[in-house]
TORKE-918786 format. One record per atom (N, C-alpha, C): x, y, z. Coordinates in steps of 0.02 Angstrom, whole numbers, plus 50000, padded with zeros to 5 digits. Layout:
BEGIN
XYZ/...
# end
This chain:
BEGIN
511535012850836/511945013950827/512695011950898/512465013550921/512705014650997/512815009051023/512145004951025/512254999751044/512884996050995/512574996250947/513064993650894/513884991750901/514134998450947/514664999050934/514884998151003/514354996351045/514584994051117/514604987351108/514344981351076/514194974951046/514964973451017/515014979450975/515614977750947/516294976350982/516204981351044/517034980851086/517014975651143/516234974851137/516224967851207/516314961451176/516244960351093/516564954551045/517284955151045/517704962351029/518044960451008/518774962351061/518514961351135/519004962451182/519404956551206/519034949451200/519254943351212/519744941451135/519594943851080/520034945751031/520684948851048/520554953251070/521164958051089/521864953351136/521524951251175/522004947451218/522044940851189/521774938351154/522254934151093/522884937851039/522654941851052/523234946550983/523844947451038/523754947351110/524354946851124/524684943251131/524224934651140/524664928151146/524814927251100/524774929951036/525134927450965/525954927550995/526394922350953/526964922150957/527444928650882/527704932050912/527884936450880/528724936150866/528864936550923/529574935550912/529794929750884/530324929850819/530524923350787/530824919550832/531224919550864/531664913850889/531134910050944/530354912750988/529774907850992/529364904350944/529474908350896/528924906850821/529394899350809/530184899050812/530324893450782/530534888550834/530134889850903/530214884550952/529494881150935/529254884950910/528664883750914/528504876450850/528104870450842/528094866950800/527574870950752/527834869450687/527464874050617/526604872550631/526514864250637/525724862550668/525334867850714/525634866850779/525484868150814/525384876350814/525804880150797/525714886350778/524974888250720/524824884950677/524574884450610/523854883350661/523764878250701/523054874850736/522884882950767/523474885850797/523354891350872/522844896550811/523244899350746/523054902650705/522314903150679/522344893250671/521614891250648/520994894450692/521204892250756/520604893050819/520754902050849/521314906050825/520984912550830/520414916750768/520584912050728/520334913850668/519494911050660/519564906850702/518974903050686/518364907050766/518844907950810/518474913250872/518334920350845/518564922250796/518624928150787/517974927950730/517974923850675/517264923150644/516694922950679/516724916150722/516204916350780/515864921450811/516444925950829/516154932550866/516024938450804/516234937450743/515764942850692/515184937750703/515254932050671/514334930450639/513874930150707/514094931150767/513644932350820/513594941050824/513894943650807/513934949550798/513324954650750/513574949350691/512904951750645/512184947750646/512314943450685/511824938850701/511344945050746/511824949950799/511334953050840/511264959250802/511434961450757/511394966850729/510834967150681/510884961750650/510074959750618/509484957450652/509554955250711/508874955450758/508784960950802/509444964550798/509234974250810/508744976150776/508974976350695/508564980650655/508034977550665/507574968950651/507114968250637/506654968350710/507154970150773/506564971850815/506354979650791/506834985950781/506764990350766/506194992350712/506154985350666/505744988850603/505184986550637/505234979950678/504214977950711/504034984850752/504714989650795/504364992850845/504024996350800/504285001050745/504245006750717/503555003450678/503614996150620/502704995750616/502284994250667/502364992150733/501914992650799/501594999250807/502125004950781/501955012650792/501445016350745/501865013850689/501305016250628/500555010450651/500335006550670/499825003250685/499295007350736/499915008650794/499445012750853/499465017950843/499755023350783/499435027650745/498695029450715/498935024750663/498315022750620/497705019550662/497735017650727/497105014850763/496785019750776/497345025350815/497065030650851/496915037450810/497145035350774/496775042650696/495955037250690/496045033050660/495375030650651/494815030750703/494975030050775/494745031850849/494535037650839/494805042950850/494905049450832/494295053350785/494385048450719/493835050850658/493215048550688/493145041650720/492545038750726/492305041850790/492715044550842/492365050150904/492095057250852/492485060450826/492085065950806/491445064050750/491595058750713/490965058350680/490445056450745/490415054750789/489835053050835/489805061050862/490285063150898/490245070150907/489545074950875/489965073850784/489535077550760/488845074950744/488825071350743/488025065850763/487595068250818/488075070250868/487615072650941/487415079850910/487935082650906/487625089850894/487085089050864/486985087350807/486445089350767/485965086950775/485915081850834/485325077450849/485065083650921/485435087050935/485225090950979/485075096750953/485285100550901/484895103250839/484485104550833/484475097750804/483765097650791/483445094250844/483395092950907/482795092950959/482585100050975/483225101350987/483055114551011/482515112850967/482665113350893/482385113350832/481685113250847/481385105650873/481035105450863/480445105850911/481015106350973/480675108951052/480515113751074/481245118251064/481375122351099/481255128951033/481005129450966/481315134450919/480635139550931/480005133950937/479285138550948/479215141251000/479405139051077/479325141851123/479705148451132/480445147551107/481005152751100/480345158851069/480125158250985/479675160950951/479305163350998/478895161451019/478255164251056/478435168751124/479175165651137/479285171551201/479525175951181/479845178151122/480055182651091/479435187751056/479115184751054/478245187851023/478055191051074/477855187851127/477665190551192/478245195351242/478775196451230/479325201551242/479125206751199/479175204651129/479125212451098/478105215251111/477935210451136/477165214051126/477025218251213/477475215651245/477645218951303/478085225451307/478465223251268/479055230951240/478485236451224/478085233751173/477735238051141/477175242051171/476965239851225/476335241351253/476715246051323/477335244951335/477895249051376/477845254551347/478095254251277/478125261451240/477615265151238/477175261451204/476625264151220/476215267351267/476395264851318/476405269051395/476835275651402/477345274451396/477815280051403/477795284951378/477385283551312/477255286851238/476505292551265/476085288351296/475635293051323/475715295751388/476055294251426/476205295351487/476465304151477/477035304451441/477445308151399/476825315951375/476475310551350/475825315151289/475395319951364/475185314251421/475005320951467/475245324151502/476095322151518/476295326851562/476285334351508/476525332551441/476405340351410/475955345051409/475435338051422/474735341751429/474695346651477/474795344151564/474845346151598/475215351051607/475885352051577/476325357051602/475925361551575/476085369751595/475925377251577/476555377451512/476065379851465/476745381251412/476775389551437/477535390551414/477785396351438/477545403651404/477265407151445/477155414651396/477835417451369/477665419951300/478025424351271/478025430751286/
# end
């Protein structure tokens, strides 16, 4: 809108200078030949209409450019959305593949390791319990 107003002012400035040159004094108007005055008026009107046409064309072109820009932005956003969706799908597939590989390769090893750890912990608990029993056997019992 700002550009439209600036353009309008730019095109209107020369027409304002024409308006200053118009013969407004009745004495001067009588001095001019009526045909010359009509020609001058027609030239002024023609220049004014030419400027208005240029201004309208400029405005129409500006609207087309804005529409083209909006269309480009919409296409770009759609393209980015599609790329993001494809990227996320590939990420999910990679994660699923990694999970499957883990389940096939490392899960059995992990389960075996956990069983071994449980066995070691059980042995340790048994050893501590055995030591506790031996300690109780060795300690003298208090006399009552």
